N, C-alpha and C positions, 0 to 999 in steps of 0.2 A: 184153157184161156190167162193170161199172164195179166199180171199188173203190174205196171210201170211205176218206178218211184225216182222220180229226180230231186237229186241233192243240190245246191249249189254253194259255193263257195268262191269268195274274193280271194287273190293272194294280193299282198300280204294281208296278214288281220289287222287291224287297225282299232287300239281300246280308246276308247271315251278317255279325254283327261280331265280329271277333275281340278281346278285352283283353287282353295282357301285361304283368305287373310287373315295371318294369324299375330296382327299387328296390334291389337285391340290395347295391350296394357292398363294401368290405371284410370279410370273415366273419370273420378271425382276431380272435381276442379280443386285445387290447393290455393290458386290465386299467384302463381306465378308465372305472368307473361312470356317471357322468355322459352320456358322447357313449354308450353302450348304451343309457341310456335315454333320449337326445333320439333317435340314428336308431330304437328301439323305436318309439316316437310318430310319426316323420314315415310309417314302415313302413305303421302301421296306419290313419294318415291318410288314405294314398294308397289304400288296401285301400277304405277306405270310400267316397270319392271316386271309384274307379273302377266299385263297385257301384251308387252312384247315378246315375253315367252311364251305366252299360249300361242300370237301370234305367227312365230317363230313354227312350233310344232305343229300347227295347224298347215303352215306350208308346207314343211315334213311331210305331212301324212296324204295331202294331197298329191305332192309328188310320189310320194311311195306307191298309193295307190294307183297314179296314172299307168305303171309300170306293171300292172298285177294282168290276171287274165282271170276268166268265169270258169270253175270247176265243175262240170256236170256228169253224175254219177248214175247211171241207170242199172236200175238193176230189176231183172227178170225173174219172177217168181213161178220155178216150176218145182211141182212138189214132186215130180218122178225123177227129178235132178239133184244129184248130191254134188255136184260141182257147185251150181245157180245154188243152194242151198249154205253150204261152206263158204259159198263168195259173200254170199247177205250176212250170213253171220258172224263171219271172222275179218269183213272189212267194208261192208256198207252199211251196217247196223251201227259201226261205232267211229264212222266216216275216217276209218283207216286208211282206206285207198287214198282219201283226198288227202293225206297227211304223205303220203307214199310220193305223190304227182307233185306235190311240191318242195320236197326233201331231193328228190332225184332231177328237179328241174332245175334247184338251185348249183348241184354237183355238176351239171352237162354245162349249163352256162359259165362256169368257171374254167374248164377247161375248153370251151369251143372259144369266149369271149373273154376279152383283158377284164381286168377288175374297173381300171377307168372306161370312162367315154371315149376314149379315142377310135372305138370301131362304133359304127352302126347295126343297132341289135336287132334283130327281127322283130316283129311287131304279132306277138300272140293274143288274140282276145278269149278266146274259147279253147278248153281242151275237155272231150266229152271220151267217157271211159266207161266199156260195156262187157260184159262176159258174150264171148262170141253159143252160136246157138249149138255147134259143132265142133270136132277138134280139128286145129290147123293144123299145116305142115308147120308154121315157124310159130313161136311162143306168143309172139302179139304181131298183129298187123297194122299198121298207122295210113287211114286214111286222112287228104286232105280235103276239105268239105269247101265252105267258103276263105277268101281272104282272111287266115289269121286266124280260122277254125279248124282243129285238125282231130280225128276218133281215133280212139287208142284201144283196141280189141284186144282181149285176152283169150286166149284158147286155155277151155274148161280142162283139158288134161291137166297144167298146173294143178288145179284144183283138187286133182284125185291121190297125188302121191300122199304115201302111208302116211310118212313123218311132217308135225306141223312145222318144223323149224325150215324142213327142205319145202313145203309149200310158200313159206314167207319168204327163202331166199329167192324161191323162181320167180316167185310174183313181183317184189322188187326188180329182180333184173331185167321181167318184161317189161314195167313201169318205164324203166330206164334207157332201153333199148327204144323204147317209142318217145320217151323225151328225147333222147340224140336225136333222130330221123326228125321231130319237129322243130328243133335248134340249130340242124343243119340248112344252111342257107339256101343251098338249091332245091331241097325236099321240098315237093309241092309244089315247085315254079321252076320248074325243071328247063334247064338252059344248055343241055346238051351233056353235064357232067353223067359220067357213064358209072353205074349201079355198083359195080366193084368197089369205087372209092367210095360212095357212101354209105356202103355197107364196111369196107373198112375203117371208117371214121367211125361207125357205131361200133364198131370192134373194140376200138382203141378207148374208147371213154368208157366201154364197160368193163375190160379188161385194166383201166386204171382204177375201178371201185373193188375189183375181185381180186387185182393182183395175179391174170394171166400169165402163165410164163411164155415172151414173146422171143424166145431162142430156139430158135429153127431146131428138128430133130434132124440128123444126119443119118443116113444111110448105113450100113453095115461095113462097107467100104471106105466112110469118113468124106464121101463125095456125094449131095446131090447131083442129082442131072436132070439139068432144066431143058425143056426145047428149045429148040435153035430160034426161035422167036420172041425170048422172054428176056433179054438182055435187058430192055429198056420198057420193058413194059409190068413194073412192079406196080402199078395202081391197077393194073387192068385183070392180076389174080382174082382166080373164081373161087378161092379162098380168101373167105373176108379175113381170116384170122393173118396170113402171110402177108396180106395188105396194110394189117396196123402194126404189125410187125416193122416194114417198113417206113411207115409211117413213125412210129418210134425212135427208128435208127435215125432220119429227119429232123426229129425234134430235139435227137441229141447233138445232130452236128449244129441245129440253127434252133438254139431256145425261142418260144415263141411261134414254132412253124405251122403247127397246126391252128391257131387263132388266123395266121395270118390266111393262111390256106381256106378256111372258113368264110373270113371275106372277100377273098378274091374269088369264088366262085359265085358271089352274089348274083351279079348281074351276069355272065359271061363264062365260058371256058375254053381256052386254049390250051391244049392239052400238055406242053411242054412251057409255054410264058406261065400259065396262070401257077404252075408250081417252079419254074423259077423264082419269079416273083417272091412267093411265100418261103423260097429257099435266100433272100436277096442275092439274086444272081449267081447260084451254086446252080450249075448242069445237071439236072435231072434226071436228063440220061447218065451221064457219067456217074452221078452219084449212086442210082441204081445198078449198073455194073460194079463198081465199087462194093456196094451194100451183097450183091452174091458172092464179090469174091471174099468180101471179110470174112462171110458165113461158109466158106469149105464149097460153094456151089460151083460148079461149073456149068456150060453149056454143051447139050448132046450135038454128035455128030463131030 
């Protein structure tokens, strides 16, 4: 029998601010009218300023809170499961997993969305995190539940690594992959965007965090042979790392490409038009060919 413990957290954390009026001064009546008037005016001014700043802080707090999402951590206690015990001890009991979600979410948002409000941001209302009952093929799986609600499921295999530092690294990366999926506009509301591109964006986000080597490795002959139909389909490569390399190449050509691409797949997907728009009019087909050529890749046949 399993015991389910739910932990809730609202992002970001808002602390209550207490304002204390310290403008008292000497309260003894010394009989000087003008000084009393001046003191009274200063006291009233300070009170008005205090009220004004408290109002500003309140408005700011409400605005920040409105951008937050609920975090629900589900802990399943299985006495016979080493992974479950470690997950509870290392990440649930101290609420560390919630902090991981918040930190990785902020990192992902900074990559996929501009710092200003010029692009519409995806609405996220709840993130549920739990450990899977059995090992998964991938380190993490993301399920889209209701509108704005997502479930991040972590593979228990990550908790069975021998070194604690490796466990921490793999769990953080898994959550980061999950949050990348969550913040990619098309995920959970499919508009025909190829899965290869979504995986490539996910890999791009993680690569920016851990510093993956984006340089393609060439064969012993110095040339990498590509299938004859690969020239114009860089975003359809089955290897997410290869797609991430191409996305990084595009970002180098046109800064802000990833953010524009994420915005472009919000409502619909037109294979070349969406990419061309994100590249500010540059042909994605030609850029794909240039990318292959610049990295010493040639078409087979």
